[in-house]
N, C-alpha and C positions, 0 to 999 in steps of 0.2 A: 572693814571694807568689803563691799559686795561685788562679785564678778557678775556682770550682766551680759547675756548673749542673746541675740535675735538671729535665728537661722532663716534666711530667705532663699528663694530659688536660685538667685545669682550670687548674692553676697551674704556673708555672715558679719553682723555688726557686733563688735566686741568693745566693752567698756568697763570701767570700775566706778563705783559710787561710794562716796564717803561723806558722812555728815550731811546727807540729803543733797549732795552736789555731785555732778558727773566730773570725774577726774580727766577722762579722755574718751575719745571715740575713734575707733579704727575699723577698717573693713578688710576681710580676707575673702577669697573666692570660695563659693560653696562647691565642694568636691564630693560627689555621691559615693565615690569608691575609696575615699581616704580612710585610713585606719585611725583608731583612737590615739595611737602614738603620733601619727602625722599631725592630727589636730592638737595634741598636747604640745608638740614642738612649736606649732604656730602660735598658740596662746602664750606659751612660756617665753617666746621671743618678744611678743608684744609687751608682756609684763616687765621683762628685763629692759626693754627700750625706754620704759617710763620709770625705771628704778623702783619697781614695786616688789617687795619681798613677799614670797609666797605665804609666809607665816602671817602676813597682814590680812589675807583673805579669810573672812569669817563665814562667808556663805556665798551661794551662787544661785542664779535663776536663769531659766532658758525659756524663750518663746520660739516656736518653730512652725513653719508650714511645710517642712520636709521631714516627714516621719522617719525615713530611712537614715537620716543623719542624726536625729535627736538622741538616740541611745548611745551612739558612738561618741557624740560630744559630751554627754553626761559622764561617760567613763573616762574621757580625756581629762575633764575637770577634776574628777576624783583622783586621777593619777598624779596630777601636779599640785593640787591644793589639799587633798584629803577630804574635801567637802562633798556632801551629797546634794547635787543641784536640784532645786525646785523647778518643776516643769509646769508651764501654764496649760491648764486643761481642766477636766471635770474634777470638782472637789476643791479647786483653788478659789479663794475669796477675792473678788475684784471690786465689788461695790458698784459695778456697772449694771444698770437696768437695760436689758436688751429686749426690745419689743419688735422683733422681726418674725417672719413666718416660722423659721426654724433656728432658734438661737444657737443650737449646737453646730450649725454650719459656719458660723462667724469665725474667721481666721483669728488665731491668737494674736497676731501682729496688730490687727485692727482693734481688738479688745484693748491691747496695751496702749495703742495710740489714743484711743478715746478716753481711757482712764487718765492719761497724762494731760490730754488737751483740756478736759474739764477742770482738773486740778490747777493747771498753770494759767488758763485763760478764761475759764468759765463757759457757760452755755447761754444761748445756742452757739454751736461751733461747727464749722465745715473743715474737715481735715484731709489734705491730700498727702498720699504716700507714693512717691515716684520711684519705683523700683522696676522689677521685671514686668509687672503690671502697674498701671497707674490706678490706684484705688482712692475712692472718696468716701469718707465716713461722715454721717450727719447725726448730730446730737441736738435734740430740740431744747426749748427753754426750760423744760422740766427735768433735764439731765437724762432723758431717755435716748438710747441709741435706736434710731428709727429706721435706719437703712443706709444705703449708699449706692455707689456706682463702681463698676470695674471696667477699665478700658485697656487696650494694649499699651504696654510701656514703649518708651522711645526705642529701646534696643530691639524689641520684638517687631515693631513697625518697620524699622530700618532693615532688619534681617529678612523680613517677609518681602519687602520691596526689592532687595538685591537678589534674593534667591528666586524670585518670580519673574525676573527680567533677564535679558541677554546681555545688555550693554551697560547697566548701571554698576559702578564700582562700590566696593566697601569703603566707607568713610568714617572719620572720627566725629564724635558729637561735639562739634565746635561751632562757635558763633560765626556766621558769614559776615562779610564786610557790609552787606546791605540786604534788604529783604528780597529785592528783585535780583536774582542771580544772573550772572552773565556767562556762566559755564556750568557744566553738569554737576560738578562737586558742590559749588555754592548753591545751586538750585536745590540740591538734595538737603544740604545743611539747613537752608531756609525753611524748606518744607517740614523737616522733622522738628526743628527748634521752635519756629514761630507757629507752626501748626499745632504743636502741643500747648504752647502758651495761649493761643487763641481758643483752643478747646477748653482749657482750664477757665479762662475768662467767661466763655459761654456757659459752662456748667455752673459756675458760681451764680451768674445772673438767673439761670433757670431754677436752681435750688432755692435761691432767695425769694423767687416768686411763690414758692410753695411754703416756706417756713418763715419768711420775713428776714429782717436784718440779722446777720450773724458774723462773728469773727471768723477769719479764714487763716488756717495754719498749714504750712507745707513742710514735709520732712522727706527723708529718703535720699539715696545716693545721687539722684539727678536733680534734686530740688534747687540746689545752688545754681545750676546751669540754666534752668528754665524760668524760675520766679522773677528774676530781674527784668524779664521781657513781658511780663503780664501787666495788664492795665489796672487790675484790681489791687487793693491793698492786701498783701499776703504776708503773714509773719513767717519768717524762716526759722525753723528750730531743728537743727541736725541732731539734737540730743533727745528728742521727744520720746522715742522708743525706750531709751535707757532710763529716762525719768519715770516712765510708766512702769517699767520692770521694778525699779526701786520702790515705788509706791505699793505695788502688789506684793512684793517681798515683805515689806513692813507690815502689811495687813495679815500675813500668814505665819508670822513667827510668834 
C-alpha cells in the first residue's frame, strides 16, 4: 500500500493506494508552522480512522507547492511508517511531455493531474483543479502538456471582496436559492458560485476554439460545489491527484 500526499497552499490531500485503486481521500489544513510530530499525528489519525495498519505502508510519495512544508511532511511520514517518501521534482520520471516556455516552472500538482488525466481519460484533455487558485491544464491530442490558465480561486476571490469593502460580510461557499439574490448574502453566494461556473464554461469554450474538442475533467476541494452548475459536460474526479501520484510512484520503483 502506498501513502500519497499532495501539499497545497490551503489543504493537504492524503490518501492510500493499493492494487492501483485509491482506498480513500481526505484533506487536512496546510499549516506552515506545524512540526513533523503534528503532521505525523494528523496522518496517523487518518490511517487509524480507515483501519490501516502502519506495517501495510510499503512506500510514500509527495507532491507539493509549499516547499517549507515538504521536508517536514517527509520526516513525519518517516516517523510513522519508516518509509522514505519520494518527492515529485527533478529526477523523477513522469512520462509527461511538457512543451511550455519553462517546464521547470510547472507546479508538481499540475504535472500529477496531467499524468492521471491522460492515463484515465486520454487526450486531448482539459483539467480544472479548483483549490486556492483555479488552474487549468491543457494536454493536446499528442499527449503534450501545452500550457494552461491560472485564475483566482473561489476562496481568494471571496476574501478579496470582503477585505476590500466595508459592508460585505464573510459568507460560506454555499448554493443560493436562486441566481438573482434578494439579499446581500445570497447575492454574494450567487456571484462566487455561478460566477466561477460561468468562467469555467467560458474558458472551456475558448480553449476548445484553440485545440478542438477535448474531454474536460475537474478535481480539487471545491470541484464538487461548482461543477454541477456548469453547462458543459465535466467529469468530476476527486481522486485524480492520488491516481497520478500512484502512477508516478510505479514509474520510479
